N, C-alpha and C positions, 0 to 999 in steps of 0.2 A: 601484406596490406600495402598496395602500391598507391602513392598519392602524388599530386603535383606540388606538394608543399616543399619549401626549402628546408635544408637540414638545419635543425636547431638543437644544440646540445642540451642535455637535461639541466646542467648547471646554468645555462643561459636563459632558461624560461623565467618569466616574471614571477614574482611572489605574491601570494594572497593570504590574508588572515581570515579564514572562514569562521573563526571563533570570536571575532571582534563584535562589539555592539553595533558598529556601523553596518557590518555585513548582515547581522541578524535583522536589522531594521529595514534594509533595502538592498538585498543581495545583487539584484540586476543593475542597480546604480553603481555599485562597487565594480562589478565585472565589466561594465560598459566603459570604465575609465582605464582598463588594463589593455595595453597594446601587446597582443600576442599573435604572431603570424600564423599560428596553427590552432589557436583557440585553447591552448594548454597553459597551465600555470602550476607552480610549486606551492605547497602548503606544508604545515608542520605534520600532516598526516599522510602525505603522498603527493600524487599528481591530481590536479583538478581539471575536468573537462568543462570549460566555461561556455562553449557554444553548443548549439544543437548538433552540428556536424561532428565535433570532437567527442561529445558524449555518446551519440548514436553509433559512431564508428567502433568504439570499444565495447559498448553494451551489446552490440549485435554480432561481435566477433566470437567464434567458438573457442578461441585459444585461452583467453583469461577465464579464471574460474570465479564462481560466485562469492567465495570467501567465507563460508560459514565456519570453517575450521578456525580461521583467524579470529572471527568474532567471538567464538566460544573460548578460545585460548586466552584472548584478551580479558575475558570475563572470569578467568580463573579455572577453566575446565581443561583437563588433559585428556589424552586419548583413552585412558582407562575409565573415564566417567561415563555412566549411562546417558547423561544429558548430552555430552559431546557426541557419543555414538548415535544417538537418536537423530541429532541434527545433521550429521554428515552423511547418514544413510537414508535421509528422506528425499522425496521428489525434488525439494527445493535445492538440493546440493548435488545429487547424483548426475552422472552423465552417461553417454553411451547407450547400450541396449537396455540396461536395467531402467534407466531414466525413461527411455522410449516406451517400455512396457507399462510402467506406472502412469505415465502421462496418457497413454491410450486407454488404460483401465479407468482412470478418473475422468477422462475427457467426456464421457457420456453425460456427466452432470454439469457440463459447461457449454453444451451445444446451444445454438440460438433457440431451437425449438424448446428444449428443456427449460432454459432460463426464462423464456416468456411465461411458462406455467407458474413461475414464482411471483409474478406481479400481484395477483390477488392475495397471495400469502403475505407478502411484504405489506400490502395495504392494510390487511386485516390486523397485522401486528401493530402497525403505526396507529391505526384508528383506536385500538384498545388503549394504547398509551395516551394518545391525545384526549380521549374521553375522560381521563383522570385529571386533566388540568382545569384550573378555574378559568372560565372564559374571560379574556381581556387582561389577565394577570401576566406580567412578564415571565418568560420561561427560560431557564438556563438549559439550553438544548445540549450543552456539553455533558451535563451530569444527569439530565432527566429524560433524554430522548435518544441521541444518536448511538450511544453504547448499547442500548437495550435492543435495538432492531437487529443488527447483525448477529448478536448472540442468540436471540430467539430463533432467527432463521437457521442458524447453524444447528441448534438443538433439533429443529424440525427435520433438517436434512439427514442427521445421523440417527434419528429415531430416539432421541433423548427426551425426557419430560421437559416441558417448557419451564417448569419450576427450577430447573438446573441452570437457566440462562444467566442468572446473576453470578454463579460460580464460574461459568465459562467466560463471562465478560472480565471478571477480576483476574482470572488465570491468564487470559490472553494479554491483558495489560502488563502483567508481571513478566511473562515470557519475552515480550518484545523489548524489554529493557536491555537485552543482549546486544541490540543494534548500537547501543552507545559505547560498546567495547570498553567497559569500565569494571574493574574487579570489585568495586563497591557493590555491584548488583549481583554478585555470585550467589549469596544465600537466597535472595529473592527468586532468582531463576531456578535454582536447585529445588527449593521447596515447591514452587509452582509446577515444575515438571513432574516431581514425584507424585503430587496430588492428581495431576491430569493423567499420568500413565496408569495409576490405580483406577481412576474413574473410567478410562477407556477399556481397561481389562474387564471391569465389572459390566460395562455396556456390551462388550463382546459376549460375555457369558449369557447375558439376557437374550441377545439376538441369536445365539446358537440354539437356544431352546425355544425361542419365539421369534422367528425371522419376520421381517416386514419389508415394506417398500422404501428402503432407506439406504444410505451410503454404506453403513457398517454391514448390513445384511448382504449387500451386493459384493463387498470386498471379501466377505467370508465365502461366498460362492466362488469367487475367482481364486481364492486360496485353495479351495477343494479341487479346483481344476489343475493345480500345480503351477500356475503362472506366477504367483506371488507367495510369500511366506507369511506366517503369523507376525513376525517382526515387521514386515512391510505394512501389514494392516495397522498395527499399533502406532508406529512412528508416523505414518501418513495421515491417520485421523488426527493425531496431535498437530501435525504440520498444517493441515487444513484449518484447524482452529486458529493457530498462530497467524496464518496468512489472511483469514477471512473476517476476523472480528475487530481487533483493535485498529488495524490500519484502515479498514473501511469506515469505522466509526469516526476516526479522526478526519478523514477526507470529507465525509458527509457533513460533519460539523463546520468545516471550513467553507464548503460550498453554500450551506444555508446562511452562514454569517456574511459571506460575500454578496449573496443575492439580497439579503436584508438591507445592505447598504446601497442597493440599487432599486429603489421602489418602482421605477419605470419598468425595469426588467421583470420584477416580481409581478406587477399587474399584467404585463404581457403574457407571462406564463399562465396566469389565470384566464385571460380572455382568449389566448391562442395556445392551448396546451401542446400543440404540435411542435412548438419551439423549445419545449422543456429539455429534450436531449442535447440540443445545441447550447442552451443556457448552462446546463450542468457541466458539459465538457469545457466550455469557455471559463467557467468558474474554477474548474480543476486546473486549467492552464494558468489562470490568474493567481490562484492561491493554492498551490500544490502542497500536498502533505509530505510526500517523499522528496525532501530537498536534495539529498545526494544518495547515489546508488553505488555500492562498492563492487569492484571487480579486482581480482588479484592476478597480476601478470605472471603466468606460469613459466614462460620461456622468454629469452631475450627477443624483443620485437620492436619494430619501427612503428611508432604511432604518429601519423601525419608529419613525418619528417624528423621526429625526435627519437633517437635510440633509447629504449627503456629496458633496464635489466630485469631479469626474472626476480620475483619476490616483491616487486613494487606494488603498492596499493594505489588503485586508480578510482577516483570518485567522479561519476557523471553527475554534474550539477544540474539536475532537472529544473530547479528553481530559477537558474539563470538561462538555461536553454529555452525555457518556455517564453522568455522575453527577447529571444534572438530575432532581429528583423529579417535575417536571411531565411528563417523558417516560418515566421509569422509576420507578414507585412502589417505595419501599423501596430506593433506589439504592445504598446502601452494604452491601447484603446480596447475596451470591452466590446467585442463585436459578435453579434449573433448571425452574421451573414457570411462567415468564412466558408469558402467553397472547398470542400475536401481538405480540411486542414491536416497538417502532419500529425501523427499520433503523439500524444503526450508521452513523456518518458517515465513517469512515476510508476508505471507498471512494468518497467524494464523493457528489454528487447531481446530478440534472438531465441536461443533454445530454452532459456529460462524466463521467457515472457510469462507474466502472471496468468495462470489459468482462470483465476477468479475475477478478472476484470469485468466480464459480461454481467456477473452477478452483482458486483459492486455498482455498476452503472444502473442496473435495474433498481437496486435499493435506493440509490440517490434520486433517480427520476420519480419513483413512486412516492417517496417522502416529500419531494418538492411539489409534486402534483397535489397531494393531500393538503399540505400546508397552505399552498396558494388558494385552494378551494375554501379553506376555513379562515384564513387570516388576511387582513388588509392593514394598511397603515403600519407596515413592519419597519422596524429600525433597531439598531443596537442600543439597548437601554444603558449599557455601560461599555467602555472600550473592551474590545476583544483581548483576552489574555491567552497566549499560547506558550508552549514549551517544547523542547526537544530539538530545536535548531542547533547545528546545521545538518542533522541526520533526518529525523522525522518530526515535522511540525504538527502539533495537534492542539486543539483548543482545550484549555483548562476551564475557562469561563466564557460563555457566549450567551449573554442575557438578551433575549429577543423581546422587544415590546411589540404589541400588535393590538388590533381591534377585531373582534369576531365579525365575519360577514353576515 
């Protein structure tokens, strides 16, 4: 990694406390006050990439690994655990030819053409949920809306009954606590994985005898061709759930909450629906869910002038990078007219760039489209309550007041 940056020793990097209340409240204000010649800082958990360039440089490099093994070890799972083995052998963590085969196999469900076919499915799911709300009554979208849409869509994609969506939603919530790297979540993750693995195996048995037009049936066909194994089918269906449900729900809730605080943008989305994609992505930039993205340095390497030893944890601070003026001019202004803005970092970069980003975007766009068609006078009826920072921010309570159109 060649750079024009001056050499800065690891011990000379500035320090940052990413667990402080000040950082939780306004991370971009904290990082803007830190003078770092290469956009790096030290924290109690490793190295932090404070700028778009520093975060992008490492996230897009093939040498650091994604760090699932560290996450699961920190949550109390060793290499003998089925939970650990499922995580490190899934598409999210594998590399090389095996990762390429799995990515190509699953890629058919993330092409632009296929994803566009999901728009009416997402809208139908959202309409059914919204039809159950009392018109004009404030709605806590965090508990009553955003979690239900990705889980029902996932059920549809894998050929599961829609009645299983609540189980899938709760299971995804539990599995993703592993990102907090806290041994206190060991039992929650272990129980959730055992339940999901059994569920997926039952689903496989059903699809073997009664195949359909769904992800599981397709993966079983690929298994029969010899390109993947039964283990690949099981762990990657569980990985898709983990990646597609809770994280999408959290980001969707943050996007809706952000737009609810901008009634002028909300009304423009209603009158000019063509701006909805730009409004969604600007809201993602402004209030991102994935605050920090882990990579583990596998070999001694030079990161923008700083020698970093193997085994170091690196965190790309997307929440700060998204307010970097070098990447986003006028970064503290919510703008719908950004011309070809840099991609946000919350879906990662490089070989492990999130396959599910196009589906997540479609889900958010269609839900915003439907809400702006039905609701006006939107506002946060109570202050937004979030949790999970500085790893994954998600709304716990997002009470939206509105008037029916």
